[in-house]
C-alpha positions in Angstrom: 105.8 119.9 159.8 104.0 116.5 158.2 106.5 113.4 158.6 107.5 112.9 154.8 106.1 109.0 155.8 103.0 109.7 156.4 102.7 111.7 152.7 100.5 110.1 149.9 104.4 110.8 148.4 106.0 107.6 150.8 103.1 105.5 148.6 104.8 103.8 146.2 101.5 103.5 143.7 101.2 106.9 144.0 104.3 108.3 143.6 104.3 105.8 140.0 100.4 107.2 139.0 101.9 110.7 139.0 104.6 110.1 137.0 103.3 108.4 134.6 101.2 111.5 133.4 103.5 113.7 134.4 103.3 115.6 131.3 99.3 116.1 131.6 99.2 117.4 134.6 102.0 119.4 135.1 101.7 122.3 132.7 104.4 122.9 130.5 106.4 121.1 131.8 108.9 120.5 129.6 109.0 124.1 129.0 110.0 124.3 132.5 112.8 121.8 132.1 114.0 123.4 129.0 114.6 126.5 131.3 116.0 125.9 134.2 119.0 124.2 131.7 118.6 127.9 130.1 119.7 129.3 133.1 123.1 126.1 134.0 123.9 127.3 130.5 124.1 130.5 131.2 125.7 131.2 135.2 127.1 128.2 135.1 128.7 126.1 132.5 132.1 126.2 132.2 132.4 125.3 135.8 133.3 121.7 137.9 129.5 122.8 138.4 128.2 120.7 142.0 124.0 120.5 142.1 121.7 119.2 144.4 118.4 117.8 143.0 116.2 118.3 146.4 112.9 115.9 146.0 114.7 114.0 143.4 111.9 111.3 142.4 112.9 109.7 139.1 115.6 112.0 138.7 114.4 113.6 135.4 115.5 117.3 136.4 118.5 115.9 137.0 119.2 114.1 133.9 117.9 116.9 131.7 121.0 118.7 133.4 123.9 116.0 133.0 122.3 115.4 128.6 123.2 119.7 128.7 126.2 119.3 130.1 128.1 115.7 132.0 130.9 117.1 134.0 128.6 117.8 136.8 128.1 116.9 140.0 124.6 115.8 141.1 123.3 114.7 144.5 119.9 113.4 144.7 118.2 113.5 147.6 114.3 111.6 148.0 112.7 110.9 151.0 111.0 107.2 148.9 113.4 105.2 148.3 111.3 103.7 145.8 111.7 107.8 143.9 115.8 106.5 144.2 115.8 103.2 142.9 114.0 104.8 139.8 116.3 107.9 139.6 119.6 105.1 140.3 118.1 103.5 137.2 117.8 106.7 134.9 120.7 108.0 135.9 123.4 104.8 136.0 124.8 105.9 132.7 127.0 108.7 134.4 129.5 109.2 136.4 129.7 111.9 140.0 126.1 111.2 140.9 125.5 110.2 144.7 121.9 109.3 145.7 120.7 110.4 149.6 116.7 108.7 150.8 116.4 111.8 153.9 113.2 113.7 154.1 113.4 117.4 153.9 112.8 116.8 158.0 116.2 115.4 158.3 117.4 117.8 155.8 117.1 120.6 158.3 117.1 119.4 161.3 120.4 116.8 160.5 122.6 119.1 158.4 123.2 115.6 156.1 124.0 117.8 153.6 127.7 117.6 152.1 129.7 119.7 150.3 128.5 123.0 149.3 127.4 123.4 146.1 126.7 125.7 142.5 123.0 125.3 142.0 120.3 123.9 144.3 117.0 122.8 142.7 113.8 121.2 143.4 110.8 120.6 142.2 107.5 120.4 142.9 107.9 119.3 146.8 108.9 122.2 148.1 104.9 123.1 148.8 104.5 120.4 151.3 105.8 122.3 153.4 104.0 124.8 155.2 106.1 128.1 155.6 107.7 127.2 158.9 109.2 125.1 157.3 110.4 126.6 154.1 111.9 129.1 155.9 113.8 126.3 157.2 114.9 125.1 154.2 115.6 128.2 152.5 118.2 128.8 155.5 119.0 125.8 154.9 119.6 125.3 151.2 121.5 128.5 151.7 124.1 127.9 154.3 125.2 125.3 151.8 125.7 126.9 148.5 129.4 128.3 147.3 129.1 132.0 147.7 127.2 133.5 144.0 125.7 130.2 143.7 121.4 129.7 142.8 118.6 128.5 144.4 116.2 127.4 141.9 112.5 125.8 143.0 109.9 124.6 140.2 106.6 124.3 142.0 103.7 125.2 142.8 102.3 128.3 144.3 99.1 130.1 146.5 97.5 132.8 144.2 97.4 136.3 146.1 93.3 136.1 145.4 90.5 133.7 145.2 88.9 135.2 142.2 92.8 134.9 140.7 93.0 131.1 142.1 89.7 130.5 140.4 91.2 131.4 136.5 94.6 129.1 137.2 93.1 126.9 138.3 90.3 126.8 135.2 94.2 127.4 132.9 95.0 124.3 135.1 92.5 122.1 134.0 92.5 123.8 130.3 96.1 122.4 129.8 95.2 119.4 131.0 92.5 119.3 128.4 94.2 119.9 125.2 96.9 117.6 126.2 94.5 114.7 126.3 93.3 116.0 123.7 96.1 116.2 121.0 97.1 112.8 122.6 93.8 111.1 122.8 94.5 109.3 125.8 91.7 109.3 128.2 92.7 109.9 132.3 90.1 110.4 134.4 92.1 111.4 136.9 93.1 114.6 135.1 89.2 115.3 135.7 89.5 115.6 138.8 93.3 116.3 140.0 92.4 119.9 141.0 90.0 118.9 143.9 92.6 116.1 145.0 95.3 119.1 145.1 93.5 121.9 147.1 92.1 118.5 149.4 95.2 116.4 150.0 96.3 117.8 153.1 99.8 117.5 151.9 99.7 120.1 150.2 101.1 123.4 151.3 101.3 126.5 149.4 102.4 130.4 149.5 103.0 133.4 148.0 104.9 134.1 145.4 105.4 136.9 147.1 105.9 135.6 150.5 108.5 133.3 149.6 110.2 135.8 147.4 110.6 137.8 150.6 111.0 134.9 152.6 114.3 134.5 149.6 115.1 138.2 150.4 115.0 137.6 154.1 117.9 135.1 154.0 119.9 137.1 152.4 119.1 135.8 148.6 120.3 137.9 145.9 118.5 138.8 143.1 115.6 136.9 144.0 113.3 136.9 141.3 110.2 134.9 139.6 111.9 133.1 136.0 108.5 131.5 135.5 104.9 131.3 135.8 101.7 130.0 134.5 99.1 129.6 136.5 100.0 128.8 139.9 102.5 127.3 138.3 105.9 128.8 139.1 110.1 128.9 139.1 111.6 131.6 141.3 114.8 131.9 143.4 118.1 133.5 144.3 121.3 133.6 144.3 123.8 133.5 147.2 
């Protein structure tokens, strides 16, 4: 399990470059946020919900949920102090929000999460753990969910076959090309972002089946994939 401080995400410039163009780089990013809000409204709205956002970045996912229900009590965790500073600024108008500067490794080893949560979400962060690390994290999150609580992960996954991966990556490139054409943005990074993704040792995606099986083995119920577009997915389950 790679220490967070040794990854590119600990570098402020790298993280900011990604955030600035995230709607271009991430397939149907806004739709995925909308699905998470829909999930919250269907299963949890009306309760005094406590949510945890892991690897929160600049807080955009928590922001979408808080806009839907400002009664939420939110805890945001990220290994980057710079990202947490941006999240604090984004969420400055909301009450009942706390921030924790910690990596996944610290969450797993030090058990720093209190209290228990009704919903735990993460967006494009868990794939930085290898499978053993993912399982350790999933176990920790299961412990910190209230009975009936949910874990949902928005993330990239590994295709089960090379031929499928080639098509999935082509879909990804076509998405980025279309977004650039629509916006008139000239962005050279998106031309080789797939190579960057594949070559970056920080990325350790696993297959969707392996991760769903891991959740089931830990004890999660109603485990499913709630959304999928190529390598981009939303999956999770209920305690």
